[in-house]
C-alpha positions in Angstrom: 76.6 82.6 106.5 79.2 79.9 106.0 82.9 80.5 106.5 83.5 79.8 102.8 80.8 82.3 101.8 82.0 84.9 104.2 85.6 84.5 102.8 84.2 85.0 99.3 82.6 88.3 100.3 85.7 89.4 102.2 87.8 88.6 99.1 85.5 90.5 96.8 85.4 93.5 99.2 89.2 93.4 99.5 89.6 93.5 95.7 87.1 96.4 95.3 88.9 98.3 98.1 92.3 97.7 96.5 91.0 99.0 93.2 89.7 102.1 94.9 93.0 102.5 96.7 94.9 102.3 93.3 92.5 104.8 91.7 92.8 107.3 94.6 96.6 106.9 94.7 96.8 107.5 91.0 94.6 110.6 91.3 96.7 111.9 94.2 100.0 111.2 92.3 98.8 113.1 89.2 97.3 116.0 91.1 99.1 119.3 90.8 101.8 119.8 93.3 101.7 123.6 93.1 105.5 124.0 92.8 105.0 127.1 90.8 103.5 128.8 93.9 106.3 127.5 96.1 103.9 125.4 98.2 105.6 123.4 100.9 105.7 119.7 99.9 103.8 118.6 103.1 100.9 120.8 102.1 100.6 119.5 98.5 97.0 118.8 97.8 97.6 115.1 96.8 99.7 114.2 99.9 96.9 113.2 102.3 94.8 111.4 99.8 97.9 109.5 98.6 98.8 108.5 102.2 95.2 107.4 102.8 95.2 105.4 99.6 98.4 103.6 100.7 96.8 102.7 104.0 93.6 101.5 102.3 95.7 99.5 99.9 97.6 97.8 102.7 94.5 97.0 104.6 92.7 95.7 101.6 95.7 93.4 100.8 95.6 92.1 104.4 91.8 91.4 104.0 92.5 89.6 100.7 95.2 87.5 102.3 92.9 86.6 105.3 90.1 85.7 102.9 92.3 83.5 100.8 93.6 81.8 104.0 90.0 81.2 105.2 89.0 79.7 101.9 91.9 77.3 102.0 91.0 76.2 105.6 87.5 75.4 104.5 84.4 75.2 106.7 86.1 73.9 109.8 85.7 76.0 112.9 89.0 78.0 113.0 88.1 80.2 115.9 89.6 79.1 119.3 87.0 78.4 121.9 88.4 80.9 124.4 87.9 83.8 121.9 85.1 86.2 122.9 82.0 86.2 120.7 81.3 89.4 118.7 79.0 91.9 120.2 75.3 91.1 119.6 74.3 94.1 117.5 71.7 92.4 115.3 74.1 90.9 112.8 75.8 92.8 109.9 73.0 95.2 109.3 72.8 96.0 113.0 76.5 96.6 113.2 76.5 98.8 110.1 73.6 100.8 111.4 75.2 101.3 114.8 78.5 102.4 113.2 76.7 104.7 110.7 74.8 106.3 113.6 78.0 107.0 115.5 79.5 108.5 112.4 76.5 110.7 111.8 76.4 111.9 115.4 80.1 112.8 115.1 79.9 114.5 111.8 76.5 116.3 112.2 76.3 116.7 116.0 79.8 117.0 117.5 82.1 118.6 114.8 81.7 122.3 114.8 79.9 122.5 118.2 83.0 121.8 120.3 86.8 121.8 119.7 87.7 119.3 117.0 90.1 117.3 119.2 87.3 116.8 121.8 84.7 115.8 119.2 87.1 113.3 117.8 88.1 112.0 121.2 84.5 111.5 122.1 83.8 109.7 118.8 86.7 107.3 119.0 86.2 106.6 122.7 82.5 106.0 122.3 83.1 103.7 119.3 85.5 101.6 121.4 83.0 101.4 124.2 80.0 100.5 122.0 81.8 97.7 120.2 84.1 96.4 123.0 81.9 96.7 126.1 79.5 93.8 125.2 82.6 91.5 124.8 83.7 92.0 128.4 82.2 89.9 131.2 83.6 91.0 134.6 83.5 94.4 136.2 87.3 94.7 136.1 87.3 93.9 132.4 84.6 96.5 131.7 86.6 99.1 133.8 89.7 98.4 131.8 87.8 98.7 128.6 86.4 102.1 129.7 89.9 103.3 130.7 91.3 102.0 127.4 88.5 103.7 125.4 89.2 107.1 127.2 93.0 106.7 126.5 92.5 105.8 122.9 90.0 108.5 122.4 92.2 111.2 123.9 95.3 110.0 122.0 93.4 109.8 118.7 91.6 113.2 119.2 94.8 115.0 120.1 96.9 113.2 117.5 94.5 113.7 114.6 94.0 117.3 115.5 97.8 117.9 115.6 98.4 116.1 112.3 95.8 118.1 110.4 96.4 121.4 112.1 100.2 121.4 112.3 101.5 118.9 109.7 98.9 119.3 106.9 98.0 122.9 107.8 94.3 122.3 107.6 92.0 124.8 109.3 89.8 122.7 111.6 86.3 123.6 112.7 
C-alpha cells in the first residue's frame, strides 16, 4: 500500500473514531448522574465512558493530524533509515489476528481464573513482548525489552486494578 493510500485510510479511521468518541461522550454526559440517590460523583455511571471518550477523541485527532501530515509529504520515504522495521506478523491481517488472539486469551482465559491485576499484567506484558521482541536484534536489547515488558505489565496491572477497584468502585473478578 502506498504512503498516500495508507494516509487516506488513517484519515478515514481517525474521522470515524472521532465521531464515535463524540457520540460516546454525549451519551456519557446525558446519562443520569444519580444525584437523587446521593451517589458520589466519582461513581457516576457516565464518568468512565466520558473519560474513555475523551482519550479516544484525543487519539483520533492525533491520528487525523498525522494522516494529514503524511498526505502533504507525499509518496517520499519519510521513515529514517535507522528506524527498526515493524514486526513481521503477516501484514495487517496477521497483526490484527495476533492482537485479537491475545485479547481473547485475556478475556476468556485469564480474567476470572486468577487475580485481575495478575491477568492484566500478563496480558500487557505479553502484548509488549509479542510486538516488540521481533524488533530487537541483540541479546541485550531483547533482555531490556523483556524487563521493560515485565515492568509495564506490572505497573499497568496494578494501576488499572487500583483505578477500577478503589477510584471507580467497580467489583473486579
